[in-house]
N, C-alpha and C positions, 0 to 999 in steps of 0.2 A: 467445536467445529465438527462438521460432518466428516465421518471417516472416509467417505467416498471421494471427497474433494479436498485436496491439500495443495499448498503452494510447493512448487519445485524449488530446488536449491537456487536455480537461476532467478526465479521469481522473487525469492527471499532477498537475493542480492540486489535486485532492482528496487524493491521496496525499501531496503536498508539505504540504498543510494538516495532515494527520494527523501527519506526521513533525514538522512545526513545533510542533504542540501537545505532542507527547511529548518532543521534544529537550531542552527546558530541565529536564525532570524526570529525565533520565538522569544518573546519578552516575558510571557507569563510563566512562572515556575510550575504551576499545576499542569499547564499544557506540556511543558518540557518533560515533566515527570510521567505524564501519560504516554508520551512517545518513547520514553526510555522503557516503559513497561511493554509497549508494543514490540520493541526490538527484542527484549528478553523473551517474550512469549513466542515470537516467530522462531527463535532458535531453540526453544524448548518444546515446540510443537503443541503449545497450549493456548492457541489463539481463540479468543471468545468473541461474542457479538460486538462488544465495545471496541475491541481491537480492530475488527473488520470495518466498523464505521470510521474509525480514525484512519485506517489505511485507505479506505475509499475517499475520505476527505483530502488526504495528502495527495493521492493520485489525481483527483479532480483539480486541486489547486495548481498542480504543475502542468496540467493539460494546456497546451498552447492554443487550443480552440481552432486550429487550422492545420491542414496537411499540405505541405509543400513536397515537391519531388525529393528534395534533399533529406527531409525528415520522415519520409513516407513509412519506412520500415519501423523506425522507433515509435512513430505515432500509432501504427497498427499494434505493435507489441504493448504499448501502454493502454490502448483501448481494450485489448483482449484481457489484460490484467485487471482493469477496472470492471469489466463485465464478469470476470470470474469472481472477483471480490463481492460484487452484488449478488451473484448466484449463491455463493457460500453464505452470505448474510441471510438470504431467504430460507436456507435450510437449517439455520440455528434455532 
């Protein structure tokens, strides 16, 4: 991962929350294993391109696809996090 761009502790918490939301719904053990690795890599600071792709997929999967006034701030934060993930992926 680029040394210039890293996830903040708050962003890591959001990503962990998204993964935690999706994890129980994952049926495939290899998929579950890959997201366990993402979690470990996030906390050790060793996120690689495969992790970034998985993070991007998880964020995209939880995107409601619409912005209502009730969810406006959360939607904006998730969009910013997705864009940051995409930018980080381009620098790897």
